[in-house]
C-alpha angles and dihedrals in degrees: 000000000000122000125207123233116189091328096317129105122249129186109212093220133148122218094267093052093046091054090051093050092048091047086057090050089052089060094058127080093227126084115255121193128214124201120192098210117213132169093261091057092046092055094047091050092058089075101027115077093185090054090048092052094047091053095045090053096047116117092222131017114188129196105257110182141025088256090066094050089050090048093054091047087049099048101030108019086235124134113217112214099234149326118276104200130183098253096043093047090048094052091043090055093049091049090048101048105021111167092000093080133065114213134194117205115210127178147019125087121326110286097019098091088049094053094043090054093048090050093047092049092050093047105036103016092233114159115249111225095181148310138225132173120240096240101098133119102194113054097190099088091041092053091048090053092049093048094047091048097078090226121166096197129038118199112197122199099173101131117225094357100054099093096046090043096056094046094045093053099030094119094055102039094086093206127121096227133019120188130183104226106172113200093001094111092053089053093047088048092053090241094117133034123232112236117263115283091242090061091053092048089053098042092245098119090113092053092049090051094049092044093052098041115037088193087075094064091112089061090058091050090051090053090054090050090049091056091050091050093049093049091049090051091050090053093048090053086054 
């Protein structure tokens, strides 16, 4: 049963349940979208109607971030089993399906998607349906390439526009599942490091990222805003 977090849907799934759900999506001819919901996306959605609509129409919305787990505990008194993040979900799908799945890698800087695809094929034996960087203005040729690729799974690393993009063009993508995965392609390509395991265990992954990359300061501010919004909602609920 779906929950609601500050006006947005959230499926209280663990990794295994998410994988089962996505396996079901892969068996249908329509395109299902998956959003990994973190505090930053929640804050941005408060003032972005297109993003709100994209999340509400998503087939699956997973809890990405310890802040989301905290918010559900604060608002509902319910403990979610675990985070289901973009990078961990992507790797779990690769391990589960291997060469049975064709994947299109879309986004990041030129060359990153290609390297991510090569690394993923070498490590997980997934089949690469195609790649394209995220620095494009006209989506039409990109959409044609994706549709013609025969991909089962589309991974989108388009930053703040990925959720809106996959919902806006859902009917023409021609894939079974589309997932917004943020910085996952950079990690798969070896262009970015994952935060240390201890930060992920303690829920301090965001602090490590902000501390090691000052350009991410806005993410820290959004997390503060997220906490403020959740506390205000808790007071409203009484």
